[in-house]
Chimera marker file (.cmm) of the C-alpha trace (Angstrom):
<marker_set name="trace">
<marker id="1" x="0.271" y="0.020" z="0.230" r="1" g="1" b="0" radius="0.5"/>
<marker id="2" x="1.042" y="3.501" z="-1.200" r="1" g="1" b="0" radius="0.5"/>
<marker id="3" x="0.381" y="6.750" z="-0.760" r="1" g="1" b="0" radius="0.5"/>
<marker id="4" x="-0.668" y="9.796" z="-2.653" r="1" g="1" b="0" radius="0.5"/>
<marker id="5" x="-0.714" y="13.260" z="-1.728" r="1" g="1" b="0" radius="0.5"/>
<marker id="6" x="-3.642" y="14.783" z="-4.297" r="1" g="1" b="0" radius="0.5"/>
<marker id="7" x="-3.586" y="18.897" z="-4.583" r="1" g="1" b="0" radius="0.5"/>
<marker id="8" x="-6.467" y="20.495" z="-6.866" r="1" g="1" b="0" radius="0.5"/>
<marker id="9" x="-9.723" y="21.058" z="-6.807" r="1" g="1" b="0" radius="0.5"/>
<marker id="10" x="-12.701" y="18.668" z="-6.144" r="1" g="1" b="0" radius="0.5"/>
<marker id="11" x="-12.803" y="17.881" z="-9.482" r="1" g="1" b="0" radius="0.5"/>
<marker id="12" x="-9.286" y="17.435" z="-10.373" r="1" g="1" b="0" radius="0.5"/>
<marker id="13" x="-9.140" y="15.256" z="-6.469" r="1" g="1" b="0" radius="0.5"/>
<marker id="14" x="-11.631" y="13.499" z="-7.581" r="1" g="1" b="0" radius="0.5"/>
<marker id="15" x="-10.342" y="12.803" z="-10.815" r="1" g="1" b="0" radius="0.5"/>
<marker id="16" x="-7.688" y="12.101" z="-9.554" r="1" g="1" b="0" radius="0.5"/>
<marker id="17" x="-8.555" y="9.647" z="-7.942" r="1" g="1" b="0" radius="0.5"/>
<marker id="18" x="-10.463" y="7.916" z="-9.920" r="1" g="1" b="0" radius="0.5"/>
<marker id="19" x="-7.080" y="7.267" z="-12.387" r="1" g="1" b="0" radius="0.5"/>
<marker id="20" x="-5.407" y="5.936" z="-9.259" r="1" g="1" b="0" radius="0.5"/>
<marker id="21" x="-4.668" y="2.193" z="-10.334" r="1" g="1" b="0" radius="0.5"/>
<marker id="22" x="-6.216" y="-0.796" z="-8.060" r="1" g="1" b="0" radius="0.5"/>
<marker id="23" x="-8.160" y="0.117" z="-5.228" r="1" g="1" b="0" radius="0.5"/>
<marker id="24" x="-8.458" y="2.814" z="-3.140" r="1" g="1" b="0" radius="0.5"/>
<marker id="25" x="-9.547" y="2.347" z="0.648" r="1" g="1" b="0" radius="0.5"/>
<marker id="26" x="-9.254" y="5.908" z="2.144" r="1" g="1" b="0" radius="0.5"/>
<marker id="27" x="-9.237" y="9.400" z="2.523" r="1" g="1" b="0" radius="0.5"/>
<marker id="28" x="-8.183" y="11.504" z="4.339" r="1" g="1" b="0" radius="0.5"/>
<marker id="29" x="-10.087" y="15.718" z="3.084" r="1" g="1" b="0" radius="0.5"/>
<marker id="30" x="-9.317" y="18.958" z="4.301" r="1" g="1" b="0" radius="0.5"/>
<marker id="31" x="-11.852" y="21.715" z="3.895" r="1" g="1" b="0" radius="0.5"/>
<marker id="32" x="-11.637" y="24.886" z="4.057" r="1" g="1" b="0" radius="0.5"/>
<marker id="33" x="-14.519" y="26.753" z="5.747" r="1" g="1" b="0" radius="0.5"/>
<marker id="34" x="-15.614" y="29.256" z="2.649" r="1" g="1" b="0" radius="0.5"/>
<marker id="35" x="-14.994" y="33.141" z="4.361" r="1" g="1" b="0" radius="0.5"/>
<marker id="36" x="-18.158" y="34.943" z="4.929" r="1" g="1" b="0" radius="0.5"/>
<marker id="37" x="-17.384" y="37.821" z="2.671" r="1" g="1" b="0" radius="0.5"/>
<marker id="38" x="-21.281" y="38.985" z="3.219" r="1" g="1" b="0" radius="0.5"/>
<marker id="39" x="-20.417" y="40.001" z="6.813" r="1" g="1" b="0" radius="0.5"/>
<marker id="40" x="-20.695" y="44.349" z="7.287" r="1" g="1" b="0" radius="0.5"/>
<marker id="41" x="-17.698" y="46.210" z="8.848" r="1" g="1" b="0" radius="0.5"/>
<marker id="42" x="-19.377" y="46.552" z="12.278" r="1" g="1" b="0" radius="0.5"/>
<marker id="43" x="-20.089" y="42.357" z="12.022" r="1" g="1" b="0" radius="0.5"/>
<marker id="44" x="-16.415" y="42.110" z="11.504" r="1" g="1" b="0" radius="0.5"/>
<marker id="45" x="-14.788" y="44.667" z="14.240" r="1" g="1" b="0" radius="0.5"/>
<marker id="46" x="-17.500" y="42.906" z="16.702" r="1" g="1" b="0" radius="0.5"/>
<marker id="47" x="-15.441" y="40.112" z="16.045" r="1" g="1" b="0" radius="0.5"/>
<marker id="48" x="-12.218" y="41.813" z="16.789" r="1" g="1" b="0" radius="0.5"/>
<marker id="49" x="-13.489" y="43.065" z="19.950" r="1" g="1" b="0" radius="0.5"/>
<marker id="50" x="-11.559" y="40.091" z="22.145" r="1" g="1" b="0" radius="0.5"/>
<marker id="51" x="-8.397" y="41.297" z="20.913" r="1" g="1" b="0" radius="0.5"/>
<marker id="52" x="-8.855" y="44.886" z="21.087" r="1" g="1" b="0" radius="0.5"/>
<marker id="53" x="-6.123" y="47.096" z="23.492" r="1" g="1" b="0" radius="0.5"/>
<marker id="54" x="-8.109" y="49.538" z="25.371" r="1" g="1" b="0" radius="0.5"/>
<marker id="55" x="-6.806" y="52.060" z="27.778" r="1" g="1" b="0" radius="0.5"/>
<marker id="56" x="-9.172" y="53.138" z="31.251" r="1" g="1" b="0" radius="0.5"/>
<marker id="57" x="-11.407" y="55.755" z="29.966" r="1" g="1" b="0" radius="0.5"/>
<marker id="58" x="-10.848" y="56.510" z="26.888" r="1" g="1" b="0" radius="0.5"/>
<marker id="59" x="-13.405" y="57.318" z="24.532" r="1" g="1" b="0" radius="0.5"/>
<marker id="60" x="-13.497" y="54.997" z="21.205" r="1" g="1" b="0" radius="0.5"/>
<marker id="61" x="-16.489" y="55.706" z="19.179" r="1" g="1" b="0" radius="0.5"/>
<marker id="62" x="-16.295" y="56.752" z="15.464" r="1" g="1" b="0" radius="0.5"/>
<marker id="63" x="-17.497" y="60.237" z="17.320" r="1" g="1" b="0" radius="0.5"/>
<marker id="64" x="-14.500" y="60.989" z="19.489" r="1" g="1" b="0" radius="0.5"/>
<marker id="65" x="-11.592" y="59.821" z="16.690" r="1" g="1" b="0" radius="0.5"/>
<marker id="66" x="-12.666" y="62.529" z="14.569" r="1" g="1" b="0" radius="0.5"/>
<marker id="67" x="-13.499" y="64.978" z="17.254" r="1" g="1" b="0" radius="0.5"/>
<marker id="68" x="-10.967" y="67.866" z="16.813" r="1" g="1" b="0" radius="0.5"/>
<marker id="69" x="-9.932" y="68.561" z="20.003" r="1" g="1" b="0" radius="0.5"/>
<marker id="70" x="-7.069" y="68.905" z="22.693" r="1" g="1" b="0" radius="0.5"/>
<marker id="71" x="-5.720" y="65.824" z="23.258" r="1" g="1" b="0" radius="0.5"/>
<marker id="72" x="-5.689" y="64.911" z="26.972" r="1" g="1" b="0" radius="0.5"/>
<marker id="73" x="-2.201" y="63.313" z="28.491" r="1" g="1" b="0" radius="0.5"/>
<marker id="74" x="-1.677" y="61.159" z="30.985" r="1" g="1" b="0" radius="0.5"/>
<link id1="1" id2="2" r="1" g="1" b="0" radius="0.2"/>
<link id1="2" id2="3" r="1" g="1" b="0" radius="0.2"/>
<link id1="3" id2="4" r="1" g="1" b="0" radius="0.2"/>
<link id1="4" id2="5" r="1" g="1" b="0" radius="0.2"/>
<link id1="5" id2="6" r="1" g="1" b="0" radius="0.2"/>
<link id1="6" id2="7" r="1" g="1" b="0" radius="0.2"/>
<link id1="7" id2="8" r="1" g="1" b="0" radius="0.2"/>
<link id1="8" id2="9" r="1" g="1" b="0" radius="0.2"/>
<link id1="9" id2="10" r="1" g="1" b="0" radius="0.2"/>
<link id1="10" id2="11" r="1" g="1" b="0" radius="0.2"/>
<link id1="11" id2="12" r="1" g="1" b="0" radius="0.2"/>
<link id1="12" id2="13" r="1" g="1" b="0" radius="0.2"/>
<link id1="13" id2="14" r="1" g="1" b="0" radius="0.2"/>
<link id1="14" id2="15" r="1" g="1" b="0" radius="0.2"/>
<link id1="15" id2="16" r="1" g="1" b="0" radius="0.2"/>
<link id1="16" id2="17" r="1" g="1" b="0" radius="0.2"/>
<link id1="17" id2="18" r="1" g="1" b="0" radius="0.2"/>
<link id1="18" id2="19" r="1" g="1" b="0" radius="0.2"/>
<link id1="19" id2="20" r="1" g="1" b="0" radius="0.2"/>
<link id1="20" id2="21" r="1" g="1" b="0" radius="0.2"/>
<link id1="21" id2="22" r="1" g="1" b="0" radius="0.2"/>
<link id1="22" id2="23" r="1" g="1" b="0" radius="0.2"/>
<link id1="23" id2="24" r="1" g="1" b="0" radius="0.2"/>
<link id1="24" id2="25" r="1" g="1" b="0" radius="0.2"/>
<link id1="25" id2="26" r="1" g="1" b="0" radius="0.2"/>
<link id1="26" id2="27" r="1" g="1" b="0" radius="0.2"/>
<link id1="27" id2="28" r="1" g="1" b="0" radius="0.2"/>
<link id1="28" id2="29" r="1" g="1" b="0" radius="0.2"/>
<link id1="29" id2="30" r="1" g="1" b="0" radius="0.2"/>
<link id1="30" id2="31" r="1" g="1" b="0" radius="0.2"/>
<link id1="31" id2="32" r="1" g="1" b="0" radius="0.2"/>
<link id1="32" id2="33" r="1" g="1" b="0" radius="0.2"/>
<link id1="33" id2="34" r="1" g="1" b="0" radius="0.2"/>
<link id1="34" id2="35" r="1" g="1" b="0" radius="0.2"/>
<link id1="35" id2="36" r="1" g="1" b="0" radius="0.2"/>
<link id1="36" id2="37" r="1" g="1" b="0" radius="0.2"/>
<link id1="37" id2="38" r="1" g="1" b="0" radius="0.2"/>
<link id1="38" id2="39" r="1" g="1" b="0" radius="0.2"/>
<link id1="39" id2="40" r="1" g="1" b="0" radius="0.2"/>
<link id1="40" id2="41" r="1" g="1" b="0" radius="0.2"/>
<link id1="41" id2="42" r="1" g="1" b="0" radius="0.2"/>
<link id1="42" id2="43" r="1" g="1" b="0" radius="0.2"/>
<link id1="43" id2="44" r="1" g="1" b="0" radius="0.2"/>
<link id1="44" id2="45" r="1" g="1" b="0" radius="0.2"/>
<link id1="45" id2="46" r="1" g="1" b="0" radius="0.2"/>
<link id1="46" id2="47" r="1" g="1" b="0" radius="0.2"/>
<link id1="47" id2="48" r="1" g="1" b="0" radius="0.2"/>
<link id1="48" id2="49" r="1" g="1" b="0" radius="0.2"/>
<link id1="49" id2="50" r="1" g="1" b="0" radius="0.2"/>
<link id1="50" id2="51" r="1" g="1" b="0" radius="0.2"/>
<link id1="51" id2="52" r="1" g="1" b="0" radius="0.2"/>
<link id1="52" id2="53" r="1" g="1" b="0" radius="0.2"/>
<link id1="53" id2="54" r="1" g="1" b="0" radius="0.2"/>
<link id1="54" id2="55" r="1" g="1" b="0" radius="0.2"/>
<link id1="55" id2="56" r="1" g="1" b="0" radius="0.2"/>
<link id1="56" id2="57" r="1" g="1" b="0" radius="0.2"/>
<link id1="57" id2="58" r="1" g="1" b="0" radius="0.2"/>
<link id1="58" id2="59" r="1" g="1" b="0" radius="0.2"/>
<link id1="59" id2="60" r="1" g="1" b="0" radius="0.2"/>
<link id1="60" id2="61" r="1" g="1" b="0" radius="0.2"/>
<link id1="61" id2="62" r="1" g="1" b="0" radius="0.2"/>
<link id1="62" id2="63" r="1" g="1" b="0" radius="0.2"/>
<link id1="63" id2="64" r="1" g="1" b="0" radius="0.2"/>
<link id1="64" id2="65" r="1" g="1" b="0" radius="0.2"/>
<link id1="65" id2="66" r="1" g="1" b="0" radius="0.2"/>
<link id1="66" id2="67" r="1" g="1" b="0" radius="0.2"/>
<link id1="67" id2="68" r="1" g="1" b="0" radius="0.2"/>
<link id1="68" id2="69" r="1" g="1" b="0" radius="0.2"/>
<link id1="69" id2="70" r="1" g="1" b="0" radius="0.2"/>
<link id1="70" id2="71" r="1" g="1" b="0" radius="0.2"/>
<link id1="71" id2="72" r="1" g="1" b="0" radius="0.2"/>
<link id1="72" id2="73" r="1" g="1" b="0" radius="0.2"/>
<link id1="73" id2="74" r="1" g="1" b="0" radius="0.2"/>
</marker_set>
């Protein structure tokens, strides 16, 4: 028994498997989950929230970030 690595699209892999001489007993398949390209920017930033670094007491709202004013000193 020998092992083979097949790469390509589903159709290419299926064709390669069909052309292998002898009996194929097992196959291990790695499937990439489709990315959620339909996610809104708000959903994307909400998913990143647990990884964001925040300073205590700072206002991170969009309005505060674009407001012209003095920079607070710490």
